[in-house]
C-alpha positions as CSV (number, residue, x, y, z in Angstrom):
1,M,0.0,0.0,0.0
2,H,1.3,3.5,-0.9
3,V,0.9,5.1,2.5
4,G,1.3,8.7,1.3
5,L,-1.4,8.4,-1.4
6,D,-5.2,8.3,-1.4
7,A,-6.4,4.6,-1.6
8,R,-8.1,5.4,-4.9
9,I,-4.8,6.4,-6.4
10,A,-2.8,3.5,-4.9
11,C,-5.0,0.9,-6.6
12,V,-4.2,2.3,-10.1
13,V,-0.6,3.3,-9.5
14,P,0.8,0.1,-11.0
15,F,-1.0,0.9,-14.3
16,N,1.0,4.1,-14.9
17,F,2.6,3.7,-18.3
18,G,5.9,4.9,-19.5
19,G,9.2,4.8,-17.7
20,P,9.9,3.4,-14.3
21,Q,6.7,2.3,-12.6
22,P,5.6,4.1,-9.4
23,E,6.3,0.9,-7.3
24,T,9.9,1.4,-8.2
25,V,11.6,2.4,-5.0
26,F,13.8,5.5,-5.4
27,P,16.5,6.2,-2.8
28,L,14.2,8.3,-0.5
29,P,12.8,7.7,2.9
30,A,10.2,4.9,3.2
31,D,7.3,7.4,3.8
32,A,8.1,9.3,0.6
33,D,5.5,7.5,-1.6
34,A,4.5,10.8,-3.3
35,F,8.0,11.2,-4.5
36,N,8.0,7.6,-5.8
37,Y,4.8,8.3,-7.7
38,A,6.1,11.6,-9.1
39,G,9.4,9.9,-10.1
40,G,7.6,7.0,-11.8
41,G,5.7,9.4,-14.1
42,S,8.6,11.6,-14.9
43,W,9.6,9.9,-18.1
44,E,6.1,10.1,-19.5
45,S,5.4,13.6,-18.3
46,T,8.7,15.1,-19.6
47,R,8.0,13.5,-22.9
48,N,4.5,15.1,-22.9
49,L,6.0,18.5,-22.0
50,R,8.6,18.2,-24.8
51,L,6.0,17.1,-27.4
52,S,3.5,19.8,-26.4
53,A,6.3,22.4,-26.7
54,R,7.3,21.0,-30.1
55,D,3.7,21.3,-31.3
56,G,3.4,24.9,-30.1
57,F,1.3,24.4,-27.0
58,L,4.0,25.2,-24.5
59,P,7.1,27.4,-24.6
60,A,9.7,26.2,-27.1
61,A,12.4,25.9,-24.4
62,L,10.6,22.8,-23.0
63,G,10.9,21.1,-26.4
64,R,14.6,21.5,-26.8
65,V,16.7,18.3,-26.7
66,S,20.3,18.4,-25.4
67,A,22.7,17.9,-28.3
68,R,25.1,16.0,-26.0
69,S,22.7,13.6,-24.2
70,G,19.7,13.6,-26.5
71,V,17.3,14.2,-23.6
72,P,14.9,17.1,-23.0
73,T,16.9,18.6,-20.1
74,T,14.7,21.7,-19.6
75,A,11.5,19.6,-19.5
76,I,13.0,17.2,-17.0
77,V,14.1,20.1,-14.7
78,V,10.7,21.8,-14.9
79,H,8.8,18.6,-14.3
80,A,11.0,17.7,-11.3
81,T,10.7,21.1,-9.8
82,I,6.9,21.1,-10.1
83,A,6.7,17.5,-8.7
84,V,8.9,18.3,-5.7
85,A,7.1,21.6,-5.0
86,L,3.7,19.8,-5.1
87,A,4.9,17.0,-2.8
88,V,6.5,19.4,-0.3
89,T,3.5,21.7,-0.1
90,G,1.0,18.8,0.3
91,T,-0.9,19.5,-2.9
92,F,0.5,16.5,-4.7
93,E,-2.3,14.2,-3.8
94,Q,-5.0,16.4,-5.5
95,L,-2.8,16.6,-8.6
96,A,-2.3,12.8,-8.6
97,V,-6.1,12.2,-8.4
98,L,-6.6,14.6,-11.3
99,S,-3.8,12.9,-13.3
100,V,-5.4,9.5,-12.8
101,L,-8.9,10.9,-13.8
102,A,-7.4,12.6,-16.9
103,S,-5.7,9.3,-17.9
104,C,-9.2,7.7,-17.7
105,L,-10.5,10.3,-20.2
106,L,-7.6,9.7,-22.5
107,Y,-8.1,5.9,-22.3
108,I,-11.8,6.4,-23.1
109,G,-10.8,8.5,-26.1
110,A,-8.3,5.9,-27.3
111,C,-11.0,3.1,-27.0
112,L,-13.4,5.2,-29.1
113,A,-10.8,6.1,-31.6
114,A,-9.8,2.4,-32.1
115,W,-13.4,1.6,-32.7
116,R,-13.9,4.4,-35.2
117,L,-10.7,3.7,-37.0
118,D,-11.6,0.0,-37.2
119,R,-15.1,0.9,-38.7
120,R,-13.4,3.1,-41.3
121,G,-10.8,0.4,-42.1
122,V,-7.9,2.8,-41.4
123,A,-4.4,1.3,-41.0
124,L,-0.9,2.8,-41.1
125,A,0.9,-0.3,-42.2
126,G,-0.5,-3.3,-44.0
127,P,-4.1,-4.3,-44.0
128,P,-6.4,-3.1,-41.2
129,L,-6.3,-5.4,-38.1
130,K,-9.7,-6.8,-37.6
131,L,-10.2,-7.8,-33.9
132,R,-13.2,-10.1,-33.5
133,W,-13.9,-8.8,-30.0
134,L,-13.0,-5.2,-30.5
135,M,-16.5,-3.9,-29.6
136,L,-16.4,-5.8,-26.3
137,F,-12.9,-4.4,-25.5
138,V,-14.2,-0.9,-26.3
139,V,-17.3,-1.3,-24.1
140,V,-15.3,-2.7,-21.2
141,G,-12.6,0.0,-21.6
142,V,-15.1,2.8,-21.7
143,A,-17.3,1.4,-18.9
144,G,-14.4,0.6,-16.7
145,N,-12.9,4.1,-17.0
146,L,-16.3,5.8,-16.5
147,A,-16.7,3.7,-13.4
148,A,-13.3,4.9,-12.2
149,I,-14.2,8.5,-12.8
150,A,-17.5,7.9,-11.0
151,L,-15.5,6.9,-7.8
152,A,-14.0,10.4,-7.6
153,R,-15.4,13.1,-5.3
154,P,-17.7,15.7,-7.0
155,I,-15.0,18.4,-6.6
156,E,-12.5,16.1,-8.4
157,I,-14.9,15.4,-11.2
158,A,-15.5,19.2,-11.5
159,A,-11.7,19.8,-11.7
160,L,-11.5,17.1,-14.4
161,V,-14.3,18.7,-16.4
162,G,-12.7,22.2,-15.9
163,S,-9.2,20.9,-16.9
164,A,-10.6,19.2,-20.0
165,A,-12.5,22.3,-21.0
166,A,-9.4,24.5,-20.5
167,A,-7.3,22.0,-22.6
168,A,-9.9,22.0,-25.3
169,G,-10.0,25.8,-25.3
170,L,-6.2,26.0,-25.5
171,Y,-6.2,23.5,-28.3
172,A,-8.8,25.6,-30.2
173,I,-6.8,28.8,-29.7
174,M,-3.5,27.1,-30.8
175,R,-5.2,25.5,-33.8
176,R,-6.5,28.9,-35.0
177,R,-3.0,30.4,-34.5
178,R,-1.3,27.7,-36.5
179,A,-3.9,27.9,-39.3
180,A,-3.4,31.7,-39.6
């Protein structure tokens, strides 16, 4: 059990994709589970920062990759600074809950996109992959993630809706700027 995290987060922590998993023990005190969670997501998060900067949604500095090491050093430093600040100030848990809920929304979108692409016969390489049970997988994926979101407190769901709306607004603004 991750002592420092809400039980709702601890049950999904092992499913964090990308980089070291949150159960990876970093050289910190045993009660520093928030740091372990933040460290586990750092590979994924810094990649997201870099790609968002590359696509014009964040400052370009976050998208720069070191010529010597080939890593997005600025994105790593910014992410680590934010994670440590949140963990130290005690606001990390709320952000972790929002992160898990946002992942649920992304997974729902991926399920629905897979279904739609399958119906259209879209494939990037070779013939389209026809999965016999795809619709079942989509229904289970969407329903399971909606159930996970439903377990959140109303304020957390409101924060998720607000964050999603803000992200959609930012996307619309950036899309218009890029089109101009």
